[in-house]
Structure formats: structure tokens, C-alpha cells
N, C-alpha and C positions, 0 to 999 in steps of 0.2 A: 575390171568390171565388178569382181566380187567385193572389193573394198567399198565401192559406192553402194552396193546393196546392203552391206552390213551397216554402214553409216546411216543410210536412210531408215533402216529398221530401228536402230538405237534412238534416233531422233523422234520417230513416230511413237515408240513406247514411252519415251521420256515426256512427251507433250501430253500424254493422257492423264498424268497425275496432276492433282490440283492441291495447292498448298494455300490455306486461308491466310489472309493478311489482316492486320489490325485496321487498315484504312478501308476495308470492305471489298477490295478487289479480290478476285480469285487468284489461282496459281499464276505465277509470273513466268512468262515466256518473253525473251528479249532477243533482239538481233541488231546488227549494225554494220557499219563500214569503218574502215580506218586506213591509216598509212602504215606500211611496214618498212622499216629501215634496217639495214645490215642483213645480209651482205650487200644488197642494193636497195634502191627505193622501189616501192610497189604498193599494191593495194591488198587489203585483208577484209574478209567477210566473216562475221562471227554470229553464231546462234547459241542461245543458252536456255536452260530450264532450271528453275529453283528446285533443289532436292529437299532441303530442310531449313527451317528458320528457328531462331531462339538461342538462348544462352549467350555466349560470347562471340559466336561465329554463325554466319549464314553459309550454306553450301549450295553450289550450283554445278550442273554438268554443262560443259561448253564444247562446241565444235568450232574450229577456225580453219579457213582455207586462205592461203596467201599466194600471190604471184608477184615475183620481183624480177628485175633484170631487163635486159634489152635484147637486141638482135645479136646474132652470132658472127660478128665481124672481128678482125684482128684487134681493133681498138675498143671493142665492147665486151663486157662479160656476158655469159649465157644466161638463159632464163633459169629461174629457181622457183619451183612450185612445191608447196608444203601443205599438208593436212594434219591437224592436231585434234586429239580428244583429251579433255582435261577436266579436273575438278577445280572449281574456283572457291576459295575459302576467304570470305570477307569478314574483317574484324569490325567491331563497333556497329552492329546491326541497328538500323533505325536512324543513324546519323547521316547528314547530307554529304559528309566527306569522310572517307574511310579507306584504310589500307587493305589490300588484298594480296593473296598468294595464289598462283596457279601452278599445278603440277600435273603431268600426264605423259602421253606417248605421242610420237610423231613419225610420219613418213614424209620424205621429201625426194624430189627428183631434180637433179642438177643437169642442165643441158649446156652444150657449148663448153666454154671455159669458165666454170663457176668461180666466183670470188670466195675466198677463204677455204673452201673444200679442195681436196687434192685433185679429184677428177670428176668427170660427169658420171651419172648413174643414179641408182636408187639407194637411199640411205634410211635406216630405221634407228630410232633412239628414244630418249626420254628428255624431259625438260622441266625446269622450274623457273618461276618468274615472280617478281614483286611489282606491284603497281599501286595506283591511287585513284579512287573513284570520286568524281565531283558531280553531284546532282545539279544539273543546269535548270531543271524543272521537275515536276513529279514524274514525267515520263522519259526525259532525256538525261543521259549521263556521259561525261567525258572521262576517258581513262588512259593516261600514259602508263607505259609498262616496260620494264627491262627484263629480258629473258636470257637464260643460258641453256643451250641445248647440247647434249652429248649424243653423237651419232656414229654409226659404223655401218659399212655396207659395201656395195659394189664399187670396185676401184679404189677403195680406201686402204691406206697403209695401216691404219689402226683406228682407235677411237679418236674422233675429232671434236673439238669444242667450237661451237657456233654462237657468238653473242648476237642478240637481236633486240630491236626497239619497236614498239607498237604504240600508236596513238589512235584510240578507238572512240567513235561516237555511237552510243547504243540507245535504242528505243525500246522501252518496256511496255509491252502490250497489256 
């Protein structure tokens, strides 16, 4: 419960800042849905707020929640729930196609018999990813992303490496 309260406070404070844009719109808040792949197929929800613009990079704060997996039967893997807090660093500001890097911290819970991880339980760690943003219109962006997560936690033998793929469709308010 405390985790949700902290995340809500961070998002509320982040949404109060306004960064002027060259196209006349005020600060940029965005959100979207996506497909999460590895260790299983699932859905992801993303919310973000621009932190700074200019120079060679734009920076944004992002939160992402993803749910992957299926039922807990002998032939299926267990559910996999993850929350991430990250900084997104976008190269080539102002271009309609640009590379980006995300890095941050994560908490995840693996239920049942999770794919890739040793056992069920809570895991904490850090991640880094690289992706590519395509502006589909002034407000819509498509973003494929490859991520590598290092986690350690309950039931773990040691630090574990978790590769992940995300395909996001983001709307810029």
C-alpha cells in the first residue's frame, strides 16, 4: 500500500511543472498502452512528464506498470507484475524519429512458476533500455524498446538478469 501512495505523490508533483514548448503547447504529459513481451506476453501502461528540453537531449520522468503471464497450471507460467520508475533520455529533440534510453528502478512480483526467474516472490532491481520513438502524428508516438533488468529478492539465488521487450503507443496531452 505504501508503494502506491509514494508513486501517486511522485506523479502528482511531477504533473505540476510546466515546460514551455516551441509549438505553443505547455508542459508535456503523456500516457499510453503497450505490449510487454518476455518473460511472457502481457500489457503495459505508461505515464510520463517532461522534465527538461533543449540541447542534445530531452529528459522525462516515467512510470510503467506491466502484467504478464497466465494462470497457475502445470502447463502455464505464473503471473508476473512489475512497476518501474525511470528517467527517459531522448536524443535528437524535435525530430519525428529519435532514439531514447531509459534507466531506473523496478519492483516486480512473480507468482506461480515464473518464466526466467528462479522462484515466486518479490524482486527489486535496476534496469536500462534502448528504444526508438516514431511520431505517428503530433500527439501519437509508437515506441519499440529492448530492456535489460537486474533483480535480486525473495527466493532468488543471486542477482538475476531479465531481458524484456516493450511496444508502446503513447498519447501526448
